[in-house]
C-alpha positions as CSV (number, residue, x, y, z in Angstrom):
1,X,115.1,116.0,104.1
2,X,111.9,116.4,102.0
3,X,110.2,119.6,102.9
4,X,106.8,119.1,104.3
5,X,104.4,121.7,102.7
6,X,101.2,120.1,101.4
7,X,99.5,117.1,102.9
8,X,97.0,119.1,105.0
9,X,97.3,122.3,103.2
10,X,93.9,124.2,103.2
11,X,93.8,126.2,99.9
12,X,91.0,126.7,97.5
13,X,91.4,124.9,94.9
14,X,92.4,106.4,74.8
15,X,89.5,106.4,73.8
16,X,87.3,106.3,76.9
17,X,83.5,105.8,76.6
18,X,81.4,108.4,78.4
19,X,79.4,107.2,81.3
20,X,75.7,107.0,81.3
21,X,73.8,109.5,83.5
22,X,70.7,109.2,85.7
23,X,69.3,110.9,88.6
24,X,71.1,110.3,92.0
25,X,69.4,107.2,93.6
26,X,68.4,109.1,96.7
27,X,70.4,107.2,99.2
28,X,71.5,109.3,102.2
29,X,74.5,111.4,101.4
30,X,76.7,112.0,104.4
31,X,77.5,115.5,104.6
32,X,81.3,116.7,104.9
33,X,80.8,117.4,108.6
34,X,79.3,114.1,109.6
35,X,81.2,111.7,111.9
36,X,83.2,110.3,109.0
37,X,85.4,113.4,108.8
38,X,85.0,115.0,112.1
39,X,88.3,113.5,113.4
40,X,90.2,115.0,110.5
41,X,88.7,118.5,110.4
42,X,88.7,121.3,113.0
43,X,85.9,123.3,111.3
44,X,82.2,122.3,110.9
45,X,79.8,123.9,108.5
46,X,76.4,124.9,109.8
47,X,73.5,123.8,107.6
48,X,70.8,125.3,109.4
49,X,71.2,128.7,107.6
50,X,71.2,127.1,104.1
51,X,68.3,127.7,101.9
52,X,66.8,124.6,100.2
53,X,68.4,125.6,96.8
54,X,71.9,125.9,98.4
55,X,71.3,122.6,100.2
56,X,70.5,120.8,96.9
57,X,73.5,122.3,95.3
58,X,75.7,121.1,98.1
59,X,74.2,117.6,98.0
60,X,74.8,117.6,94.2
61,X,78.4,118.5,94.6
62,X,78.9,116.1,97.5
63,X,77.4,113.2,95.4
64,X,80.6,113.4,93.3
65,X,82.6,111.9,96.2
66,X,80.5,108.8,96.7
67,X,79.7,105.7,94.7
68,X,76.0,104.9,94.8
69,X,74.9,101.6,96.2
70,X,73.1,100.9,93.0
71,X,76.2,101.2,90.9
72,X,76.3,99.1,87.7
73,X,78.7,96.1,87.7
74,X,79.1,94.0,84.7
75,X,81.2,90.9,83.9
76,X,83.7,91.0,80.9
77,X,82.7,87.8,79.2
78,X,85.7,86.0,77.5
79,X,84.8,82.4,78.1
80,X,84.3,81.4,74.4
81,X,87.3,83.4,73.3
82,X,89.5,81.7,76.0
83,X,88.0,78.2,75.2
84,X,89.1,78.4,71.6
85,X,92.8,79.0,72.6
86,X,95.3,76.1,72.2
87,X,97.1,74.9,75.4
88,X,100.2,77.0,74.4
89,X,98.2,80.2,73.8
90,X,96.4,79.7,77.2
91,X,99.7,79.5,79.0
92,X,101.0,82.5,77.2
93,X,98.0,84.4,78.1
94,X,98.2,83.3,81.6
95,X,101.6,84.5,82.3
96,X,101.1,87.7,80.5
97,X,98.1,88.3,82.7
98,X,100.1,87.6,85.9
99,X,102.6,90.3,84.8
100,X,99.8,92.7,84.0
101,X,98.1,92.2,87.3
102,X,101.2,92.7,89.4
103,X,102.3,95.7,87.3
104,X,98.9,97.1,87.7
105,X,99.4,97.5,91.4
106,X,102.0,100.2,90.6
107,X,98.9,102.4,90.1
108,X,98.1,102.3,93.8
109,X,101.4,104.0,94.3
110,X,100.9,106.4,91.2
111,X,97.3,107.6,92.4
112,X,97.5,108.8,96.0
113,X,99.5,108.5,99.3
114,X,96.9,106.4,100.9
115,X,95.7,104.1,98.1
116,X,98.2,101.3,98.7
117,X,97.4,101.1,102.5
118,X,93.7,101.2,101.8
119,X,94.2,98.3,99.4
120,X,96.1,96.3,102.0
121,X,93.6,96.9,104.6
122,X,90.8,95.7,102.3
123,X,92.9,92.6,101.2
124,X,93.6,91.6,104.8
125,X,89.9,91.9,105.8
126,X,88.6,89.9,102.8
127,X,91.4,87.3,102.8
128,X,90.0,86.2,106.2
129,X,86.3,86.6,105.6
130,X,84.6,87.0,102.1
131,X,81.7,89.5,101.7
132,X,79.1,86.9,102.5
133,X,80.9,85.8,105.6
134,X,81.6,89.4,106.7
135,X,77.9,90.6,106.4
136,X,76.9,88.9,109.7
137,X,79.9,90.6,111.4
138,X,78.7,94.0,110.0
139,X,75.2,93.4,111.3
140,X,76.5,92.6,114.9
141,X,78.9,95.7,114.6
142,X,75.8,97.9,114.1
143,X,75.8,98.5,110.4
144,X,72.5,98.6,108.5
145,X,72.2,96.7,105.3
146,X,72.6,99.9,103.3
147,X,75.7,100.8,105.2
148,X,77.3,97.4,104.5
149,X,76.5,97.7,100.9
150,X,78.2,101.0,100.8
151,X,81.3,99.4,102.3
152,X,81.3,96.7,99.6
153,X,80.7,99.3,96.8
154,X,83.6,101.4,98.1
155,X,85.9,98.4,98.2
156,X,84.7,97.4,94.7
157,X,85.4,101.0,93.6
158,X,88.8,101.0,95.0
159,X,89.8,97.7,93.4
160,X,88.3,98.7,89.9
161,X,90.0,102.0,89.9
162,X,93.3,100.8,91.5
163,X,93.0,103.6,94.0
164,X,90.6,105.9,95.8
165,X,90.3,108.5,92.9
166,X,88.0,107.7,89.9
167,X,90.1,106.7,86.9
168,X,87.6,108.6,84.7
169,X,87.5,112.1,86.2
170,X,90.2,111.9,88.8
171,X,87.9,112.9,91.6
172,X,88.3,111.3,95.0
173,X,85.6,108.9,96.3
174,X,85.0,108.0,100.0
175,X,82.9,105.4,101.8
176,X,79.2,106.3,102.0
177,X,78.9,105.3,105.6
178,X,80.1,107.1,108.9
179,X,83.7,106.6,109.8
180,X,82.7,105.2,113.2
181,X,80.7,102.6,111.4
182,X,83.6,101.5,109.3
183,X,86.0,101.4,112.2
184,X,83.6,99.2,114.1
185,X,83.4,96.8,111.2
186,X,87.3,96.6,110.9
187,X,87.5,96.1,114.6
188,X,85.0,93.3,114.5
189,X,86.6,91.5,111.6
190,X,88.5,88.3,111.9
191,X,91.7,89.9,110.5
192,X,91.6,92.4,113.4
193,X,90.9,89.7,115.9
194,X,93.9,87.8,114.9
195,X,96.4,90.7,114.5
196,X,94.9,93.7,116.3
197,X,98.1,95.7,116.8
198,X,99.0,95.5,113.0
199,X,95.5,96.2,111.9
200,X,95.2,99.2,114.2
201,X,98.4,100.7,112.8
202,X,97.2,100.0,109.3
203,X,93.9,101.7,110.0
204,X,95.7,104.8,111.6
205,X,97.9,105.0,108.5
206,X,95.1,105.6,106.0
207,X,91.8,106.3,107.9
208,X,92.0,110.1,108.0
209,X,92.9,110.4,104.3
210,X,90.5,107.7,103.4
211,X,87.6,110.1,104.5
212,X,89.2,113.6,104.0
213,X,87.7,115.9,101.5
214,X,89.8,118.8,102.1
215,X,89.9,121.1,99.1
216,X,93.5,119.9,98.0
217,X,92.5,116.3,98.2
218,X,89.1,116.3,96.3
219,X,90.9,115.7,93.0
220,X,94.2,114.8,91.3
221,X,96.3,117.8,90.4
222,X,99.7,119.4,90.8
223,X,100.4,122.0,93.5
224,X,97.3,123.8,94.9
225,X,95.1,122.1,92.2
226,X,94.9,118.7,93.9
227,X,97.1,115.7,94.9
228,X,99.5,113.7,92.9
229,X,102.1,111.1,93.7
230,X,104.0,111.6,90.3
231,X,105.6,114.6,92.0
232,X,106.5,115.3,95.7
233,X,104.1,117.5,97.6
234,X,106.3,120.6,97.3
235,X,106.6,120.5,93.5
236,X,105.1,123.2,91.3
237,X,104.4,123.6,87.6
238,X,107.7,125.4,87.4
239,X,109.5,122.5,88.9
240,X,107.8,120.1,86.4
241,X,108.9,122.4,83.4
242,X,112.4,122.5,84.8
243,X,112.5,118.8,85.1
244,X,111.2,118.2,81.6
245,X,114.1,120.5,80.2
246,X,116.6,118.4,82.2
247,X,115.2,115.1,81.0
248,X,115.2,116.4,77.3
249,X,118.9,117.5,77.7
250,X,119.8,113.9,78.9
251,X,117.5,112.3,76.3
252,X,115.6,110.6,78.9
253,X,111.8,110.1,78.6
254,X,109.5,111.0,81.5
255,X,107.2,108.1,80.9
256,X,108.5,105.8,83.7
257,X,109.7,108.5,86.1
258,X,108.6,110.3,89.2
259,X,110.0,113.6,90.5
260,X,110.9,114.4,94.1
261,X,112.1,117.8,95.2
262,X,114.4,118.4,98.2
263,X,114.7,121.7,99.9
264,X,117.7,122.6,102.1
265,X,117.4,126.2,103.2
266,X,117.4,128.3,100.0
267,X,118.7,125.5,97.9
268,X,116.6,123.0,95.9
269,X,117.6,119.8,94.4
270,X,115.7,117.1,92.5
271,X,115.6,113.3,92.5
272,X,114.3,111.5,89.3
273,X,113.2,108.0,90.1
274,X,113.1,105.4,87.3
275,X,110.7,102.5,87.7
276,X,113.0,99.3,87.8
277,X,113.6,96.0,89.3
278,X,117.2,97.0,89.8
279,X,117.8,99.1,92.9
280,X,120.6,101.6,93.5
281,X,124.0,99.8,93.9
282,X,122.7,96.5,92.4
283,X,124.9,95.0,89.8
284,X,123.1,95.2,86.4
285,X,125.9,94.7,84.0
286,X,124.2,91.7,82.4
287,X,121.5,94.1,81.1
288,X,123.5,97.0,80.2
289,X,124.6,96.1,76.7
290,X,123.5,98.8,74.3
291,X,122.1,100.9,77.2
292,X,123.2,104.4,78.2
293,X,125.3,103.9,81.2
294,X,125.5,107.5,82.1
295,X,121.8,108.3,82.6
296,X,122.0,107.6,86.3
297,X,124.0,109.7,88.7
298,X,124.1,113.4,89.9
299,X,124.1,116.3,87.4
300,X,124.0,120.0,87.6
301,X,121.4,121.7,85.3
302,X,120.4,125.3,85.3
303,X,122.3,125.7,88.6
304,X,120.1,122.9,90.1
305,X,121.2,119.5,91.2
306,X,119.5,116.5,89.7
307,X,120.0,113.0,90.7
308,X,118.7,110.2,88.5
309,X,118.3,106.8,90.2
310,X,116.6,103.4,89.7
311,X,114.5,101.4,91.9
312,X,111.0,102.9,91.9
313,X,108.3,100.1,92.5
314,X,111.3,97.6,92.5
315,X,109.4,94.7,94.1
316,X,106.5,95.0,91.7
317,X,108.8,95.3,88.7
318,X,110.6,92.1,89.8
319,X,107.3,90.2,89.7
320,X,106.5,91.6,86.2
321,X,109.8,90.6,84.9
322,X,109.5,87.1,86.3
323,X,106.1,86.5,84.7
324,X,107.2,88.0,81.4
325,X,110.1,85.6,81.3
326,X,107.8,82.7,82.1
327,X,105.6,83.8,79.0
328,X,108.6,83.7,76.7
329,X,108.5,79.9,76.8
330,X,105.0,79.9,75.2
331,X,105.6,82.7,72.6
332,X,104.3,81.9,69.2
333,X,107.2,83.4,67.3
334,X,110.5,85.2,67.4
335,X,108.9,88.7,67.5
336,X,106.9,87.8,70.6
337,X,110.0,86.3,72.3
338,X,112.2,89.4,71.4
339,X,109.3,91.7,72.5
340,X,109.2,90.1,75.9
341,X,112.9,90.2,76.3
342,X,113.0,93.9,75.6
343,X,110.1,94.5,78.0
344,X,112.0,92.6,80.7
345,X,115.0,94.7,80.1
346,X,113.0,97.8,80.3
347,X,111.4,97.0,83.6
348,X,114.6,95.6,85.0
349,X,116.6,98.7,84.1
350,X,114.1,101.3,83.9
351,X,114.8,101.8,80.3
352,X,112.2,103.5,78.0
353,X,114.6,102.8,75.0
354,X,114.3,99.1,75.7
355,X,110.5,99.4,76.0
356,X,110.5,101.3,72.6
357,X,112.6,98.4,71.1
358,X,110.1,95.9,72.5
359,X,107.2,98.0,70.9
360,X,108.9,97.7,67.5
361,X,108.7,93.9,67.8
362,X,105.3,94.2,68.9
363,X,104.3,96.2,65.8
364,X,105.9,93.6,63.7
365,X,103.9,90.7,65.4
366,X,101.0,91.0,62.9
367,X,97.7,89.2,63.7
368,X,98.4,87.3,66.8
369,X,95.8,85.1,68.4
370,X,96.7,86.5,71.9
371,X,97.3,90.2,71.8
372,X,98.9,92.1,74.7
373,X,100.7,95.4,75.6
374,X,102.3,96.4,79.0
375,X,104.2,99.3,80.4
376,X,103.9,102.9,81.5
377,X,101.5,103.9,78.6
378,X,99.1,106.7,79.0
379,X,99.8,110.1,80.4
380,X,96.3,111.3,81.1
381,X,96.6,111.4,84.9
382,X,100.1,113.1,85.2
383,X,99.0,116.8,85.8
384,X,102.0,117.7,83.5
385,X,101.0,115.4,80.9
386,X,104.4,113.4,80.4
387,X,104.4,110.5,82.8
388,X,102.8,107.2,82.0
389,X,100.4,105.2,84.2
390,X,101.2,101.5,84.2
391,X,98.6,99.3,82.4
392,X,98.8,95.7,80.9
393,X,96.2,94.0,78.9
394,X,95.9,90.6,77.4
395,X,93.0,89.8,74.9
396,X,91.9,87.3,72.2
397,X,91.2,88.3,68.7
398,X,87.5,88.4,67.5
399,X,88.1,87.4,63.9
400,X,84.6,88.3,62.5
401,X,84.8,91.9,63.8
402,X,88.4,92.3,63.0
403,X,87.7,91.7,59.2
404,X,85.6,95.1,59.3
405,X,88.5,96.9,60.8
406,X,90.9,95.3,58.3
407,X,88.7,96.6,55.6
408,X,88.9,100.1,57.1
409,X,92.7,99.8,57.2
410,X,92.7,98.9,53.4
411,X,90.7,101.9,52.7
412,X,92.8,104.3,54.8
413,X,94.9,105.6,52.0
414,X,91.7,106.7,50.1
415,X,90.1,108.3,53.2
416,X,93.2,110.2,54.5
417,X,93.3,112.8,51.7
418,X,89.7,113.7,52.6
419,X,91.0,115.1,55.9
420,X,90.9,119.0,55.9
421,X,94.6,119.7,55.9
422,X,97.1,120.1,53.0
423,X,98.9,116.9,51.8
424,X,102.2,118.2,53.2
425,X,100.7,117.9,56.8
426,X,100.0,114.2,56.4
427,X,102.6,111.5,56.9
428,X,104.8,110.7,53.8
429,X,103.7,107.1,53.9
430,X,100.8,105.6,55.6
431,X,102.1,102.6,57.6
432,X,99.2,100.1,57.6
433,X,98.8,99.0,61.1
434,X,97.1,96.0,62.6
435,X,93.6,96.8,63.6
436,X,91.8,94.1,65.5
437,X,88.7,93.6,67.6
438,X,89.6,92.0,70.9
439,X,87.8,90.3,73.8
440,X,89.6,91.4,76.9
441,X,90.8,88.6,79.2
442,X,92.8,90.9,81.4
443,X,93.0,94.7,81.7
444,X,95.1,95.7,84.7
445,X,95.3,99.4,85.5
446,X,93.0,102.1,86.6
447,X,90.4,101.6,84.0
448,X,89.3,99.9,80.8
449,X,89.0,101.9,77.6
450,X,86.9,101.0,74.6
451,X,89.8,101.3,72.0
452,X,93.6,102.0,72.0
453,X,96.1,103.3,69.5
454,X,99.6,102.5,70.6
455,X,102.5,102.8,71.0
456,X,102.5,106.4,72.2
457,X,106.1,107.1,71.0
458,X,106.0,109.8,68.4
459,X,109.2,108.7,66.5
460,X,107.9,105.1,66.2
461,X,104.4,106.1,65.2
462,X,105.6,108.6,62.6
463,X,108.2,106.4,60.8
464,X,107.6,102.7,61.9
465,X,103.9,102.3,62.6
466,X,101.4,101.4,65.4
467,X,98.5,99.2,66.2
468,X,94.9,99.7,66.8
469,X,92.6,97.7,68.9
470,X,88.8,97.7,69.7
471,X,87.8,96.1,72.9
472,X,84.7,94.3,71.8
473,X,83.5,92.7,75.1
474,X,83.9,96.2,76.7
475,X,81.8,97.9,74.1
476,X,79.2,95.0,74.4
477,X,78.4,96.0,78.0
478,X,79.4,99.6,78.3
479,X,76.4,100.8,76.3
480,X,73.6,98.8,77.7
481,X,71.3,101.7,78.4
482,X,67.9,101.9,80.0
483,X,65.4,104.4,78.3
484,X,64.4,105.9,81.6
485,X,68.0,106.6,82.4
486,X,68.9,108.5,79.3
487,X,69.3,112.1,80.2
488,X,69.1,115.4,78.3
489,X,67.6,114.0,75.1
490,X,64.2,114.5,73.6
491,X,61.7,111.7,74.0
492,X,61.5,111.2,70.2
493,X,65.4,110.6,70.1
494,X,65.6,108.0,72.9
495,X,64.6,104.9,71.0
496,X,66.8,105.7,68.0
497,X,69.8,106.5,70.4
498,X,69.4,103.1,72.2
499,X,69.1,101.2,68.9
500,X,72.1,102.9,67.2
501,X,74.4,103.9,70.1
502,X,76.5,100.7,70.0
503,X,76.8,100.5,66.2
504,X,77.6,104.2,65.9
505,X,80.2,104.1,68.6
506,X,81.9,101.1,66.9
507,X,82.2,103.3,63.8
508,X,83.6,106.3,65.9
509,X,86.1,104.1,67.6
510,X,87.5,102.6,64.4
511,X,87.8,106.1,62.9
512,X,89.1,107.7,66.1
513,X,91.8,105.3,66.7
514,X,93.0,104.5,63.0
515,X,92.6,107.7,61.2
516,X,92.4,110.1,64.2
517,X,95.4,109.1,66.3
518,X,96.9,107.5,63.1
519,X,97.0,110.5,61.0
520,X,98.9,113.8,60.8
521,X,102.7,114.7,60.5
522,X,104.9,116.3,62.9
523,X,107.5,118.6,61.3
524,X,110.8,117.7,63.0
525,X,114.5,119.0,62.8
526,X,116.7,116.3,64.0
527,X,119.9,116.6,66.1
528,X,122.0,116.9,62.8
529,X,119.9,119.7,61.5
530,X,118.1,117.8,58.9
531,X,114.3,118.5,58.3
532,X,111.6,116.0,57.5
533,X,109.8,118.6,55.4
534,X,110.7,121.2,52.7
535,X,111.0,124.5,54.5
536,X,110.9,126.5,51.3
537,X,107.6,125.0,50.0
538,X,105.4,124.1,52.9
539,X,102.9,126.8,53.7
540,X,100.9,127.2,56.8
541,X,97.2,127.2,55.6
542,X,96.0,129.3,58.5
543,X,98.5,132.2,57.8
544,X,99.4,131.8,54.2
545,X,103.1,132.1,55.2
546,X,105.9,129.5,55.3
547,X,106.0,127.2,58.3
548,X,108.1,128.9,60.9
549,X,108.0,126.5,63.7
550,X,108.7,122.8,64.3
551,X,109.9,120.1,66.9
552,X,113.7,120.0,67.6
553,X,115.8,117.0,68.3
554,X,114.3,115.3,71.5
555,X,111.1,117.3,71.7
556,X,107.8,115.4,71.5
557,X,104.3,116.2,71.3
558,X,103.9,115.4,75.0
559,X,106.9,117.4,76.1
560,X,106.0,120.4,74.0
561,X,102.2,120.7,74.6
562,X,102.3,119.2,78.2
563,X,99.2,119.8,80.1
564,X,96.8,120.1,77.2
565,X,98.5,117.4,75.0
566,X,96.3,114.5,76.0
567,X,92.9,116.2,75.7
568,X,93.9,118.1,72.5
569,X,94.9,114.8,70.8
570,X,91.7,113.1,71.9
571,X,89.7,116.0,70.5
572,X,91.5,115.8,67.2
573,X,90.8,112.2,66.9
574,X,87.1,112.7,67.9
575,X,86.9,115.3,65.2
576,X,88.3,113.0,62.6
577,X,85.8,110.4,63.6
578,X,82.9,112.9,63.3
579,X,84.2,114.1,59.9
580,X,84.8,110.7,58.2
581,X,81.8,109.0,59.5
582,X,80.0,111.1,56.9
583,X,81.6,109.1,54.2
584,X,79.4,106.4,52.8
585,X,82.2,104.1,52.0
586,X,83.1,104.0,55.7
587,X,79.5,103.4,56.8
588,X,79.3,100.5,54.1
589,X,82.5,98.9,55.6
590,X,80.6,98.5,58.9
591,X,77.5,97.2,57.1
592,X,75.3,100.3,57.2
593,X,73.5,101.4,54.1
594,X,70.5,103.8,53.2
595,X,68.4,105.0,56.0
596,X,70.3,102.9,58.6
597,X,73.5,104.7,57.5
598,X,71.8,108.1,58.0
599,X,70.7,107.1,61.5
600,X,74.2,105.9,62.4
601,X,75.6,109.3,61.5
602,X,72.8,111.1,63.4
603,X,73.3,109.2,66.5
604,X,77.1,109.4,66.4
605,X,76.8,113.2,66.2
606,X,74.1,113.4,68.8
607,X,76.1,111.3,71.1
608,X,79.0,113.6,70.7
609,X,77.1,116.8,71.6
610,X,75.4,115.0,74.5
611,X,78.8,113.7,75.8
612,X,80.0,117.4,75.6
613,X,77.3,118.3,78.0
614,X,78.0,115.4,80.2
615,X,81.5,116.4,80.3
616,X,80.8,119.2,82.5
617,X,80.8,116.8,85.5
618,X,84.5,116.6,85.0
619,X,85.2,120.3,85.3
620,X,86.2,121.7,88.7
621,X,85.1,125.4,88.9
622,X,87.4,126.2,92.0
623,X,90.5,125.5,90.1
624,X,89.2,126.1,86.6
625,X,90.5,122.8,85.5
626,X,89.4,119.7,83.6
627,X,90.0,116.2,85.1
628,X,89.2,113.9,82.2
629,X,90.8,114.3,78.7
630,X,88.2,112.7,76.7
631,X,85.4,114.7,78.3
632,X,87.1,118.0,78.0
633,X,87.6,117.1,74.3
634,X,83.8,116.4,73.8
635,X,82.9,119.6,75.7
636,X,85.2,121.6,73.3
637,X,83.4,120.0,70.2
638,X,80.0,120.9,71.7
639,X,81.2,124.5,72.0
640,X,82.5,124.4,68.3
641,X,79.2,123.1,67.0
642,X,77.1,125.6,69.1
643,X,79.2,128.3,67.7
644,X,78.4,127.1,64.1
645,X,74.9,128.4,64.7
646,X,72.2,128.1,62.0
647,X,70.2,125.9,64.3
648,X,72.7,122.9,64.1
649,X,72.6,122.3,67.8
650,X,70.2,123.5,70.5
651,X,70.8,123.5,74.2
652,X,68.2,124.8,76.6
653,X,67.7,124.6,80.3
654,X,64.3,123.3,81.4
655,X,62.5,121.9,84.4
656,X,62.2,118.1,84.6
657,X,59.0,116.1,85.2
658,X,60.2,115.7,88.8
659,X,60.3,119.5,89.3
660,X,64.1,119.6,89.3
661,X,66.5,121.4,86.9
662,X,67.0,119.6,83.6
663,X,68.4,120.4,80.1
664,X,67.5,119.3,76.5
665,X,70.1,119.0,73.8
666,X,68.9,118.8,70.1
667,X,70.7,118.3,66.8
668,X,69.2,119.2,63.3
669,X,70.2,116.2,61.3
670,X,69.4,118.0,58.1
671,X,72.4,120.3,58.7
672,X,75.1,117.8,59.8
673,X,76.5,117.4,56.3
674,X,76.5,121.2,55.8
675,X,76.8,123.4,58.7
676,X,78.2,120.6,61.0
677,X,80.8,119.3,58.4
678,X,82.0,122.8,57.7
679,X,82.4,123.7,61.3
680,X,84.4,120.5,62.1
681,X,86.5,121.1,58.8
682,X,87.7,124.5,59.9
683,X,88.4,123.5,63.5
684,X,90.2,120.2,62.7
685,X,92.5,121.9,60.3
686,X,93.5,124.4,62.9
687,X,94.1,121.7,65.4
688,X,96.4,119.8,63.0
689,X,98.3,122.8,61.9
690,X,99.2,123.8,65.4
691,X,100.1,120.2,66.3
692,X,102.3,119.6,63.0
693,X,104.1,123.0,63.6
694,X,104.7,122.6,67.3
695,X,102.8,126.0,67.7
696,X,102.2,125.6,71.4
697,X,101.1,129.2,71.9
698,X,98.5,129.1,69.1
699,X,97.3,125.6,70.0
700,X,96.9,126.4,73.7
701,X,95.0,129.6,72.9
702,X,92.7,127.8,70.6
703,X,92.0,124.9,73.0
704,X,91.7,126.9,76.1
705,X,89.2,129.2,74.5
706,X,86.7,126.5,73.7
707,X,87.5,124.6,77.0
708,X,86.5,127.6,79.1
709,X,83.4,127.0,81.3
710,X,81.6,130.1,82.5
711,X,78.2,131.6,83.3
712,X,78.7,134.6,81.0
713,X,78.2,133.1,77.6
714,X,75.1,132.4,75.6
715,X,74.7,129.3,77.7
716,X,75.4,129.3,81.5
717,X,77.7,126.3,81.7
718,X,78.4,126.7,85.3
719,X,74.7,126.3,86.1
720,X,74.3,123.5,83.5
721,X,77.1,121.7,85.3
722,X,75.1,121.7,88.5
723,X,72.2,120.1,86.5
724,X,74.5,117.5,85.1
725,X,75.7,116.6,88.5
726,X,72.2,116.3,89.8
727,X,71.3,113.7,87.1
728,X,74.6,111.8,86.8
729,X,74.9,108.1,87.0
730,X,78.1,106.3,88.3
731,X,80.6,104.8,85.7
732,X,80.1,101.0,85.6
733,X,82.7,98.7,87.2
734,X,83.9,95.5,85.6
735,X,84.4,92.1,87.0
736,X,87.3,90.2,85.3
737,X,88.1,86.5,85.3
738,X,91.3,85.0,86.7
739,X,93.5,82.2,85.2
740,X,94.9,79.4,87.1
741,X,97.5,76.7,86.1
742,X,96.2,73.2,86.8
743,X,98.8,70.5,85.8
744,X,99.3,71.1,82.0
745,X,96.1,73.1,81.7
746,X,95.1,76.6,82.3
747,X,91.7,77.2,83.9
748,X,89.5,80.2,83.6
749,X,88.0,81.3,86.9
750,X,84.8,83.4,86.6
751,X,83.0,85.6,89.2
752,X,79.6,87.0,89.6
753,X,78.8,90.5,88.3
754,X,78.3,91.9,91.7
755,X,80.3,93.5,94.5
756,X,81.1,90.2,96.1
757,X,82.4,88.8,92.8
758,X,84.6,91.8,92.1
759,X,86.0,91.7,95.6
760,X,86.7,87.9,95.5
761,X,88.4,88.2,92.1
762,X,91.1,90.5,93.5
763,X,91.5,88.5,96.8
764,X,92.1,85.3,94.7
765,X,94.3,87.2,92.2
766,X,97.0,87.7,94.6
767,X,96.5,84.8,97.1
768,X,99.7,82.9,96.4
769,X,102.1,85.5,97.9
770,X,99.5,87.8,99.7
771,X,101.5,88.4,102.8
772,X,104.8,89.3,101.1
773,X,103.0,91.4,98.5
774,X,101.1,93.4,101.1
775,X,104.3,93.9,103.1
776,X,106.1,95.2,100.1
777,X,103.2,97.7,99.2
778,X,103.3,99.0,102.7
779,X,107.1,99.3,102.7
780,X,107.0,101.3,99.3
781,X,104.1,103.5,100.8
782,X,106.0,104.1,104.1
783,X,109.2,105.0,102.3
784,X,107.4,107.7,100.2
785,X,105.2,109.0,103.0
786,X,107.5,111.9,103.9
787,X,107.4,113.1,100.2
788,X,103.6,114.1,100.4
789,X,103.4,116.1,103.5
């Protein structure tokens, strides 16, 4: 049996764009001890003895766990891009979108024990009554207009994040209305009236966790640091490290796996589940050609029993494979057909090797009109940093903007030598990638980034290539900023910031993805003992000694640097962007000359140091851990630039016009090209050297030092964190269109940019097989339930 040790345990505890920040909107915040959580908690905290300062701080902390009623919701506009597609391209995009959306539901099961059940509860309610129809029911059930809006906001947030933890920051969010009110609404709904027994069971299965803010459930994490469903509840960091060594010994990637620990007396054993449509015992011989047939089974490793089995998320993987096979009929070329064949084989068998093969064909598919990628991709949310969250996107090329990125690619071989590490630390040959600007039609997963550099497989990136994409219609709405909501800047900087934030970030994204993630060599010794560098000649510039460490055989960046790998790499890429944006040739490629170019540089650097301050929202003092890779990276850069001194960056605590704590961050633009550039030069070289040489100890010491958040340094970052929380604004949610086949045509179905539009889009997205899909999700959730307690 799986040992129950965790569920109610009470122990203390790509390139993403940074969210804008503003003061909390003042809506009533329900305290942790209100009726929402009283049924799940035995202890109540008295507020009567709290000072006003303590109460304010508690309110600031609590506001992290609610989405405000005035949260921004924007529509991803792809009407014109979709209209210009041919009928064949529209069909191709449609079926790839369907595969992505069904695969995206895997994220529910990768996020928390309760996410899938909450999703089904909401789907059943809204399938019977849309948000407009349900509003009158809410009034009759005793909900105020603000409470009903809070319910719609919560539902929108769960859909947009594919779970009840924020995709950007990994903190839990709960409904901002009393539990009794939400229960009354559920009981009054048509869905409950028609199936009271089933709906009550569904409510009981998730309502406690839906509202719980126990210490171990406030954020994602491993062991005592939070909740994760990549590992069973009794797994520790030591278990994760042991499993990684086992997987390395079998030459298996962790990307599409989960780990479940069984305890029988004093003896522990482990189950490694591969995500696949094929279940245990199913005949899969037709797919096994060229596959390792011995990867599944039971093995003894370091005196522990490991069982590797297929079948995780099987019913969802079946849907993904079905739609990928449908898409093949509309592929534009052989590369796309072979790519989809390999993806289908990957999701059928749970084979990362097949996905890598599909990725090779994807790289070869240069300049497609419809671009896509799908699979277990980013490892940000695995607490150990090795397992990929499912995502799939479908997008249409924006030709005009793509021309700029193509010019940047053409200049790459001139720009790479400017980076601050020796030539031997750069790839032997720069493999020119596709770099396109895309308008997103579909992005299924927990969130939508601004840019992507994929695939993430080190061996392919180093020797075969990669692709870069910038998501243009995401950028177009992500940075719409109101002056009064711009926090922590001087008044004289705000107009310039609003004018140049978008253009400067476009430059940063291009450099970050192409020359950040696309640069740098990993020193490797293969399984035959051959090195990809000259041991006798390559000198470590930090020590002056020959290179003495490297990656061996099946070791990868993620498997070596584990918990810091994602943030460390994002920091390296961000530093490359800051460093190379000082180059006039780069700025000219993006159409910036003279004073405009200087303003772009200034705002890019100012944006980065401001983002470093904003990043404090994503730090958890109780566990001394960071919850978001990009924001940790930006805080590290802020620390590096503050340390540079000479008045380059200023950061002071002030009192705002409203009488509440505030902060001001300043940047001396006259020192960016000197003090700033030198600081980034030194730091970036250190980052690359540790990465190239697999120096985990040195890299971790360097990165952990700058990641530290305390109240004992020159700046009280713990107190500044409270100020950031006080003045934060929730991250925007996006409404995406659906596609629908009508005869020989594909129609684009759009929705309004509000809570009702976002909710309706998800209900209609899965209406064809809603009941079976919901039953499958509940079954998978129920099967795993014993693993989390």
